[in-house]
VOPAGU-2260 file (C-alpha; in pm, 1 decimal, decimal comma):
REM VOPAGU-2260
SITE   aa  ch    i         X         Y         Z
SITE  MET   A    0    1092,0     521,0     216,2
SITE  ARG   A    1    1080,2     597,4    -216,0
SITE  LEU   A    2     934,7     965,5    -153,4
SITE  THR   A    3     937,6    1122,4    -485,7
SITE  GLU   A    4    1109,8    1506,2    -445,8
SITE  SER   A    5     723,5    1583,7    -546,9
SITE  ASP   A    6     633,5    1428,4    -265,0
SITE  LEU   A    7     881,0    1557,9     -21,6
SITE  LYS   A    8     742,3    1896,7    -144,4
SITE  PHE   A    9     419,2    1818,9     -53,1
SITE  VAL   A   10     455,2    1655,9     277,0
SITE  VAL   A   11     658,4    1975,7     401,8
SITE  GLN   A   12     443,1    2248,0     284,9
SITE  THR   A   13     137,2    2032,1     415,2
SITE  VAL   A   14     261,5    2006,3     725,4
SITE  ALA   A   15     540,2    2303,4     798,6
SITE  THR   A   16     229,0    2573,8     770,9
SITE  LEU   A   17     385,0    2806,5    1027,3
SITE  ARG   A   18     759,4    2808,8     796,9
SITE  ARG   A   19     809,3    2971,9     491,6
SITE  ASP   A   20    1174,6    2836,9     448,1
SITE  HIS   A   21    1040,7    2505,3     289,8
SITE  ASP   A   22    1356,1    2458,8     106,5
SITE  ASN   A   23    1558,9    2451,2     437,1
SITE  ILE   A   24    1320,3    2200,1     572,9
SITE  LEU   A   25    1346,5    1963,6     254,2
SITE  SER   A   26    1738,5    1974,8     265,2
SITE  LEU   A   27    1668,8    1862,0     651,9
SITE  VAL   A   28    1474,8    1563,9     606,9
SITE  ARG   A   29    1562,9    1420,0     302,2
SITE  ASP   A   30    1683,5    1105,5     338,6
SITE  LYS   A   31    1583,2    1080,7     706,9
SITE  ASP   A   32    1312,4     875,5     717,3
SITE  ASP   A   33    1326,7     895,8    1134,0
SITE  LEU   A   34    1200,1    1290,2    1072,8
SITE  LEU   A   35     992,9    1189,4     765,3
SITE  GLU   A   36     809,0     928,7    1001,0
SITE  LEU   A   37     681,0    1155,0    1240,7
SITE  MET   A   38     576,8    1410,9     949,6
SITE  LEU   A   39     387,8    1120,1     724,0
SITE  GLU   A   40     202,8    1061,1    1095,1
SITE  ASP   A   41      25,1    1420,0    1057,4
SITE  PRO   A   42    -370,3    1441,0    1029,9
SITE  LYS   A   43    -317,0    1746,8     776,0
SITE  LEU   A   44    -176,8    1503,0     543,4
SITE  ALA   A   45    -431,1    1260,4     482,7
SITE  GLU   A   46    -666,0    1560,1     532,4
SITE  ARG   A   47    -551,9    1733,8     206,3
SITE  LEU   A   48    -495,2    1434,6      16,7
SITE  LEU   A   49    -872,7    1337,8      95,5
SITE  ALA   A   50    -981,5    1674,8      27,1
SITE  GLY   A   51    -978,5    1693,1    -364,6
SITE  ARG   A   52    -854,0    1492,4    -652,5
SITE  GLU   A   53    -611,5    1750,0    -802,4
SITE  VAL   A   54    -358,6    1675,6    -522,9
SITE  PHE   A   55    -306,1    1348,2    -696,3
SITE  VAL   A   56    -112,3    1521,3    -997,9
SITE  HIS   A   57     152,8    1613,9    -720,3
SITE  VAL   A   58     232,0    1296,4    -519,2
SITE  SER   A   59     272,8     949,2    -575,5
SITE  PRO   A   60      63,3     649,4    -501,9
SITE  TYR   A   61     334,9     555,4    -235,0
SITE  LEU   A   62     275,4     829,2     -51,8
SITE  THR   A   63     -89,9     803,2     -65,7
SITE  PHE   A   64    -102,7     474,0      65,1
SITE  ALA   A   65     146,0     535,7     342,2
SITE  VAL   A   66      10,5     836,4     507,2
SITE  LEU   A   67    -383,2     636,0     428,4
SITE  LEU   A   68    -233,5     331,6     594,4
SITE  ARG   A   69    -103,2     546,2     880,3
SITE  ARG   A   70    -450,7     718,9     904,5
SITE  ILE   A   71    -631,2     416,3     958,0
SITE  GLN   A   72    -409,1     291,0    1236,3
SITE  ARG   A   73    -452,4     628,2    1396,8
SITE  ASP   A   74    -842,3     567,5    1350,2
SITE  LEU   A   75    -883,8     203,4    1470,9
SITE  GLU   A   76    -694,6     313,6    1784,6
SITE  GLY   A   77    -992,4     472,5    1875,3
SITE  GLN   A   78   -1233,0     216,6    1836,7
SITE  SER   A   79   -1308,8    -169,1    1922,9
SITE  PHE   A   80   -1374,2    -366,4    1650,6
SITE  LEU   A   81   -1336,5    -405,0    1281,9
SITE  ILE   A   82   -1613,0    -444,6    1021,3
SITE  ASP   A   83   -1591,1    -786,0     823,5
SITE  ARG   A   84   -1838,8    -973,5     578,0
SITE  ASP   A   85   -2025,2   -1298,3     614,5
SITE  ALA   A   86   -2033,0   -1554,5     346,7
SITE  ARG   A   87   -2342,8   -1380,9     184,4
SITE  GLY   A   88   -2172,4   -1046,6     221,6
SITE  ARG   A   89   -2318,6    -902,9     526,0
SITE  SER   A   90   -2140,3    -647,1     763,4
SITE  ILE   A   91   -2054,5    -819,9    1074,3
SITE  PRO   A   92   -1857,8    -637,9    1378,6
SITE  VAL   A   93   -1505,5    -822,7    1495,7
SITE  PHE   A   94   -1342,7    -737,6    1766,2
SITE  GLU   A   95    -977,7    -730,1    1645,2
SITE  ALA   A   96    -915,0    -348,7    1602,7
SITE  ARG   A   97    -643,2    -365,6    1898,7
SITE  ARG   A   98    -475,3    -665,8    1707,7
SITE  ALA   A   99    -500,6    -456,9    1371,6
SITE  VAL   A  100    -326,9    -173,2    1544,4
SITE  GLN   A  101     -49,1    -360,0    1650,9
SITE  LEU   A  102      -0,6    -501,5    1310,9
SITE  LEU   A  103      41,1    -177,8    1174,0
SITE  LYS   A  104     248,2     -36,9    1409,4
SITE  ASP   A  105     536,0    -263,4    1264,9
SITE  PRO   A  106     707,4     -63,3    1036,4
SITE  SER   A  107     837,1    -334,7     822,5
SITE  THR   A  108     483,2    -485,4     795,1
SITE  ARG   A  109     351,8    -158,7     704,3
SITE  GLU   A  110     626,8     -35,9     482,0
SITE  TYR   A  111     558,6    -392,1     292,0
SITE  LEU   A  112     162,5    -337,5     279,6
SITE  THR   A  113     242,8      -4,0     103,9
SITE  GLU   A  114     433,4    -129,4    -130,5
SITE  MET   A  115     224,9    -403,8    -182,3
SITE  LEU   A  116     -38,8    -154,1    -261,6
SITE  CYS   A  117     183,9      -1,1    -521,8
SITE  SER   A  118     239,0    -265,3    -708,5
SITE  PHE   A  119    -148,7    -316,7    -811,9
SITE  VAL   A  120    -167,2      23,0    -957,2
SITE  ARG   A  121     -10,5     -93,0   -1242,8
SITE  THR   A  122     -59,5    -450,6   -1359,6
SITE  ASN   A  123      99,1    -630,5   -1659,4
SITE  THR   A  124       9,6    -907,4   -1915,3
SITE  GLY   A  125     176,3   -1097,2   -2155,4
SITE  MET   A  126     181,0   -1433,3   -2364,9
SITE  LEU   A  127     384,7   -1727,7   -2208,2
SITE  TYR   A  128     515,8   -2019,4   -2430,7
SITE  TRP   A  129     673,5   -2289,9   -2314,8
SITE  LYS   A  130     726,5   -2690,5   -2401,6
SITE  GLY   A  131     575,3   -2968,1   -2267,9
SITE  HIS   A  132     504,5   -3334,5   -2386,1
SITE  GLY   A  133     646,5   -3305,4   -2687,2
SITE  ALA   A  134     433,8   -2977,9   -2821,8
SITE  TRP   A  135     428,3   -2596,7   -2753,8
SITE  HIS   A  136     167,0   -2438,4   -2532,1
SITE  LYS   A  137      98,3   -2084,7   -2497,9
SITE  ARG   A  138    -109,6   -1884,4   -2248,5
SITE  ARG   A  139    -212,6   -1541,6   -2210,9
SITE  ILE   A  140    -113,2   -1447,6   -1822,2
SITE  SER   A  141    -175,8   -1126,2   -1611,9
SITE  ASP   A  142      34,3   -1063,5   -1278,7
SITE  MET   A  143    -315,4    -946,0   -1137,0
SITE  ASP   A  144    -501,3   -1333,2   -1171,0
SITE  MET   A  145    -371,7   -1594,1    -941,9
SITE  ASP   A  146    -472,1   -1855,7   -1160,8
SITE  ASP   A  147    -186,8   -1751,0   -1402,7
SITE  MET   A  148      61,9   -1651,4   -1101,5
SITE  ILE   A  149      73,7   -2005,8    -963,4
SITE  ALA   A  150      72,7   -2168,4   -1321,8
SITE  LEU   A  151     379,2   -1960,6   -1401,2
SITE  CYS   A  152     513,6   -2078,6   -1017,5
SITE  ASN   A  153     497,9   -2420,4   -1130,3
SITE  LEU   A  154     668,4   -2367,4   -1465,7
SITE  ALA   A  155     929,3   -2146,8   -1318,8
SITE  GLU   A  156    1282,9   -2237,5   -1207,3
SITE  PRO   A  157    1376,6   -2227,4    -815,3
SITE  ALA   A  158    1540,4   -1944,4    -829,4
SITE  PHE   A  159    1214,3   -1734,0    -950,1
SITE  LYS   A  160    1037,6   -1905,3    -725,7
SITE  PRO   A  161    1013,4   -1689,3    -388,0
SITE  ARG   A  162     901,2   -1365,3    -572,1
SITE  LEU   A  163     632,0   -1547,2    -768,3
SITE  TYR   A  164     479,5   -1680,1    -388,1
SITE  ARG   A  165     509,4   -1296,6    -270,3
SITE  ARG   A  166     270,3   -1197,7    -577,3
SITE  ILE   A  167      31,9   -1519,9    -537,2
SITE  ALA   A  168       2,2   -1376,6    -204,2
SITE  ASP   A  169       2,6   -1033,5    -240,8
SITE  ILE   A  170    -323,0   -1120,3    -499,2
SITE  ALA   A  171    -510,2   -1295,7    -222,3
SITE  LEU   A  172    -460,7   -1024,5      23,5
SITE  PHE   A  173    -529,7    -742,7    -177,0
SITE  LEU   A  174    -877,5    -877,0    -367,6
SITE  THR   A  175   -1001,4    -969,0     -53,6
SITE  GLY   A  176    -893,1    -653,5     152,7
SITE  ILE   A  177    -962,3    -345,9    -117,2
SITE  TYR   A  178   -1227,4    -545,2    -307,0
SITE  PRO   A  179   -1402,3    -816,4     -67,2
SITE  ASP   A  180   -1721,5    -793,3    -247,3
SITE  HIS   A  181   -1583,6    -888,4    -585,0
SITE  ALA   A  182   -1264,7   -1079,8    -455,7
SITE  SER   A  183   -1415,4   -1426,6    -600,7
SITE  SER   A  184   -1551,0   -1279,6    -927,9
SITE  ALA   A  185   -1211,4   -1054,0   -1001,1
SITE  GLU   A  186   -1031,4   -1336,8   -1192,0
SITE  GLY   A  187   -1335,6   -1412,7   -1418,8
SITE  ARG   A  188   -1325,2   -1090,1   -1537,9
SITE  ALA   A  189    -940,2   -1082,7   -1553,2
SITE  ARG   A  190    -982,9   -1335,0   -1842,8
SITE  GLY   A  191   -1315,6   -1280,4   -1988,3
SITE  GLN   A  192   -1378,8   -1637,6   -1933,1
SITE  ALA   A  193   -1482,1   -1889,4   -1686,6
SITE  ALA   A  194   -1218,0   -1915,5   -1370,5
SITE  ARG   A  195   -1209,0   -2077,2   -1057,8
SITE  ARG   A  196   -1435,1   -1922,9    -837,9
SITE  ARG   A  197   -1299,3   -1855,4    -516,6
SITE  THR   A  198   -1446,0   -1752,5    -198,8
SITE  VAL   A  199   -1252,9   -1534,4      51,2
SITE  PRO   A  200   -1155,4   -1831,2     277,4
SITE  ASP   A  201   -1054,1   -1994,9     -33,9
SITE  TYR   A  202    -840,0   -1707,7     -62,0
SITE  GLU   A  203    -735,8   -1703,8     278,7
SITE  ARG   A  204    -630,7   -2025,2     274,0
SITE  GLU   A  205    -391,7   -1951,2     -55,5
SITE  GLY   A  206    -276,8   -1634,0     101,7
SITE  ARG   A  207    -154,1   -1773,8     407,8
SITE  ARG   A  208     -29,0   -2083,8     247,0
SITE  PHE   A  209     206,4   -1872,6     -15,5
SITE  TYR   A  210     318,1   -1612,5     269,6
SITE  ALA   A  211     457,4   -1938,4     443,0
SITE  LEU   A  212     661,3   -2061,5     142,9
SITE  ALA   A  213     770,9   -1694,4      73,4
SITE  ALA   A  214     934,6   -1666,2     442,2
SITE  ARG   A  215    1165,7   -1960,2     382,2
SITE  ALA   A  216    1339,1   -1768,6      86,0
SITE  PRO   A  217    1232,7   -1431,4     151,8
SITE  GLU   A  218    1411,7   -1169,8     -61,9
SITE  PRO   A  219    1585,0    -802,5      43,2
SITE  PRO   A  220    1450,1    -543,1     181,0
SITE  TRP   A  221    1200,8    -791,2     323,3
SITE  SER   A  222    1274,4   -1030,1     634,9
SITE  ALA   A  223    1103,2   -1389,5     692,1
SITE  SER   A  224     922,2   -1190,3     979,5
SITE  VAL   A  225     712,9    -992,6     719,6
SITE  PHE   A  226     614,5   -1296,2     554,8
SITE  GLU   A  227     584,4   -1496,9     889,4
SITE  GLY   A  228     333,8   -1214,3    1003,9
SITE  LEU   A  229     126,4   -1228,8     708,7
SITE  ALA   A  230     111,2   -1589,9     719,8
SITE  GLU   A  231      -6,5   -1587,4    1073,6
SITE  GLN   A  232    -230,9   -1300,4    1051,7
SITE  PHE   A  233    -367,3   -1274,5     708,3
SITE  THR   A  234    -719,6   -1241,7     852,6
SITE  LEU   A  235    -640,2    -943,6    1069,8
SITE  ALA   A  236    -434,1    -751,0     777,6
SITE  ARG   A  237    -716,1    -811,1     581,2
SITE  GLU   A  238    -974,4    -659,5     762,1
SITE  ALA   A  239    -746,5    -343,1     818,1
SITE  LEU   A  240    -718,0    -327,8     471,7
SITE  THR   A  241   -1069,2    -340,8     409,6
SITE  ALA   A  242   -1139,0     -51,6     671,4
SITE  LEU   A  243    -892,3     119,2     467,6
SITE  SER   A  244   -1058,2      91,1     174,2
SITE  ASP   A  245   -1420,8     137,0     304,8
SITE  ARG   A  246   -1325,3     421,9     453,5
SITE  TYR   A  247   -1064,1     614,6     236,3
SITE  LEU   A  248    -984,2     416,3     -93,4
SITE  LYS   A  249   -1349,1     357,0    -216,7
SITE  PRO   A  250   -1320,8     727,3    -400,1
SITE  LEU   A  251    -972,3     640,3    -519,9
SITE  ARG   A  252   -1025,7     284,8    -593,3
SITE  ASP   A  253   -1111,4     352,1    -977,1
SITE  ARG   A  254    -816,1     601,3   -1026,4
SITE  TYR   A  255    -554,0     380,6    -907,7
SITE  PHE   A  256    -679,0      23,0    -952,9
SITE  ASP   A  257    -854,6     -43,2   -1281,1
SITE  LEU   A  258    -930,3    -422,4   -1200,2
SITE  ALA   A  259   -1160,6    -412,2   -1546,0
SITE  ALA   A  260    -845,0    -322,5   -1769,2
SITE  ASN   A  261    -649,6    -647,3   -1690,7
């Protein structure tokens, strides 16, 4: 876990309410992931995070997403279905809650999803130059734009392709999970011009394909099984993230994920 010192203080002060020796507890739990794991599951953390905006001055996005993923996992344990959207954007129940709980219970998958969400808090743009057919070309690219990342992947040396496979698949999962209503139009807004219009099924196919490619050459600390699992269960991961977004992230999305700025 990559909790900051401020995160640790927030966790200890929130969870250890019957203790006053918080400095001693900090020394005890620092770098002890097994103890921190138990603390992150405490309901008081999610309640305090969601109670007021001022707390976000003191905590990192990593802590926020780590706590809320555990919270939605616990929520889903008490229900039989998730809410998905059909081709017209209408909400429909899908009886996959138990399978979503099992997906989120896997420590490596849950940690990957936490890091993936963090990677979209700050996105990057730049100008790409390359030479082809005897002429120089340029293109402004964003690491939030799937078409840009596919274009970059096609130009990249083989050693750099695995991380681009990951990013392309992550974009598909993030947009369809956190912004399901806007997934098909987000890329058009990103560049302010006509872009390829993708439906949620389009994103799913791309996500599965590129996670499967990432599984062939995984980069530490992730194992091939994480990407294989996301490729096989992309729809389930998307539905779990949509539940997280609908229930807890909607009031926070503009704070953490500014799609309009990309």
